N, C-alpha and C positions, 0 to 999 in steps of 0.2 A: 328050739325058736325063742325064749325070752333070755337066752346066756345071747345069742347069736344079737340081738337087739342092742342089750345092755355093751355089748362091745363097740358096737356101729357109734352111739353117742359118744360111749368114751373118749374115743377116736377122734367125733366132733368138737368133741370140747378142746383135745388139745390143741387141732390146728387153729380153733377161735384165739386159742390163749395164746399161739405163737406170733400170731398175727397182730397181736396187740400188742406184745413187745416189740414191734419193727417199725413200728408209729414215731414220725418223727415230730419235735419238741416244737411248740408253736413258735413261730417267729416274734423276733421284737420291737416295739410299737415304733412307725418310722418316725426319721427327725424333718422337723416342722421349722423353717427359719422366719423370726416373724419381722417386720419392720415396720415405724413408726408412717404415718399415713400425711404426706403433705402435699399440701397442694402450692402448683409451681409450674412457673412455664418454663418448657422443653426446647430447645431449638431441632427444629427440623435440619437434616446437615445429609448431605448430598454431594457426591461425589461426580465429577462431569470434565466428559472429556471434549474439548472446544480448539479452538484458532486461535491465538494472537495474533495482535494487530499493533503496527507501531502508530501514536496518536497522530503520526503524520507519514505516510509511506509515499518519496518522492519516486518517481521514478527517472530513470536519467536514460534520454535518447539523444540518437544523431540527427541531428538537422540539416545537418548535409550531407551529399557523398563523397566518399573518399577511402583512401587506403588507410586503418589503423597503425598508426606509429607506432604508439605504446599504450600499455596501460600502468598510471603511474601510482598505485594503489595496492594496500594490503587487505586482502578480503577479510572481511569481519573485525576490523577494524576501525576506529573511532576518527573521526574528519570533521575538520571545521569549515566554514561557510567558505568558500573561496578557493576551498583544496583543488588543487588538480587533480583530476582522477582517470580521463583520455587525451590525448593528438592525437590528431588527423592530420595524415602527411597536405600543407596549407599548399603546395607548389601551385596546383590548376586554380587554385581561385586567387592565389595574388598575383597571375597571370591575367585574370578574369577582372580581377579590379585592376589592375595596369590598361587593358584594352577598353575598360569602360572609363577609364580618366582620360585617354588619350582621345578619344570619340566627346567629351565634355570639354575639352580644351578647343575640340575644331569646331563645336557648336557653339561656344561661345570668340571664339575669333568673328565668325558668318556674321552674330548676332552684331557685335561692334561694329564692324563693317556696314549693318543694315542703316544702324545709329546715326553711322554718320554720313549715312545718303540720305536718312530724312532731311539731318539737321542742314545737308549743302541745299536741298531742293527745294526745303520752305521759303526758304527768303529770293529764290529765284523763281517759285511760282506768282508771288508778290511782282517781282519788276517785268512779268509775261517772256523770260528768258526760255525756260522749259513751260512745257505741257502741265496740265494738272492730272492726266494720266498718268505719268511718270512721278509723280510725287505720290498719288494713291498707288504706284506697284512700290515705291519703295519701303512706304510704313507697309502692307503687306508682306513683303519681305521680312521687315523688322520684325513682324510679329509671329512670323512663322519658326524667323531667326531664336526668337526667346521662347516660344513652345519646345523647339530641339535642345534648349539648354535646359528646361525645367526637368523634359524628358529625361537625360541624359544623368544630371544630378541624379532624379534618382535610384536609375541603374547602375552610380556609382553607392549611392546610400548600402544598396544592398550590398552588393559586390564587397562592400566593405561589411557588412554582417553577417555574410556566408564565413566571409574568412575570420571572424570573429568566433565564429560559431563551430572552426576546427579544434581549438581550446577547450572543453568541455571540464567544468568545473561542480563541485558540491552547492548547490542553495542552500543548502540547509547545513546544523550542525547535527551529526549523527551518526549514524553507524552503518559502514558500507557494504552491502551485501556481494552475493559470487556474481563476478563477472562472466558475462552472459557470452563475450565476442573476445577473441585473443588477436593479440599485435600481427599486423599482415592483413588480417581481413576486412572485405570489403563491407561499406555499411553506408546506411542512405539511399540506396539507388532505390528508388521507387517506395520507400515509405520510410519512418522514424523508424531508426530499429533502436530497439530496446537493449540499453548496453548493461544494465544494475539498475540497483533500488536503495536508496537511503533514506533510513527510518530514523527519525524524532524518536530519541526513550528517556525524556522526560517523564512521561507517563505511555502505558501502551493499553489497548485492548484487547477481553477477552469475549470471544462470540461465541456462542451456541444455542441451539433450538433443543425447547426442553418441554414435556406435557405443559398443559396450562393447569392441572391439578397442584401445582409446585405454587403456584401465586394464589393471589386474590382475585376475585371479580374484577377490580378499579382498573381503570385504562395506567394509572400510574403507580404501580403496586410496588411499595419497599420490597426489599430482599433478602434478609439477615444474612451476611455468608461471612467466611473466614479466606483467605487467599495467603497462602504462604511461599515465599518470606516476600516479607517487605512492600504488602499490597495493602489497601485499601482504598473506601469508597467505590461505592454503584449504583448502580438503580435499573430496573427489568421496565424494555422501554416494547412499547406495541401490545401490550397487553390487551386479546380480546378475548374473552369468557366467552364468545362462539367458538371459537378454532381450537381445534385440538392440540394444536403446536403452538408456542409462541417463542419469541427472539429473544432472548436475555445477551446486553453488554454491561461488561461489567470495565471498570476504570481501576487499571491497577498504575502504581505507584511502586516503581522498582529501584532500586540501587543502582548507582548509574555503570557501572558495570555489570550487573545481575541477569540481566535477559536479555538477548539479542536475536535479532530476524537471522534464519538462514534462509535463501532462495535456493530451493532445488532446481539443479538443470534438466 
């Protein structure tokens, strides 16, 4: 009995000694990086996706009805004020102007005759050679003829303006966008058809709606930013602390040919 217990104790000791031999070594102490504490302002940066707009985007529309003869520009190119963009077939409007001028000439002839009648009847009434009624009729006819001349002149002016609208030029210096119509298309029927857009590129706007926590609670809160390339000047507008989002508009001054507006069809 005693011999059996001694053997068991010896075996246990061997097992314990073997387990102690398999224990791993303690890990080395961790490396700790230390930096000097400095108090300074740190800019808050955020990348935003928004929409760029020209400082002045001018819609080019057809102001008269007609078939488009030709598109006189290359899309995406720089144009100056007065550059020809579109030419509408002027034949119908030329005919309308000629008809209006003919009607005006007839009205002017009737007015001249009525004036002569008044000039002739006036001394005859004093001589009682003609009745006062005839003179009154001549004066009324003269006044009516004068009104017809004025109306005819207005029609001629409108017809001349309509004819000038067949030649469509750029009203500003800028980049012309994509043409929305092609040669041979009927434009201006019942509406002023949108043809293209010309954008002034001296500066462009960047518009984006962002959460209000990016700006302070003031109504006109400045917002530090960096927009590359070639951009500068910005402001946060329409800031209201009670609103969950606000509209940010940045004014960008790019290089002359750095940014261009593209109109998708």
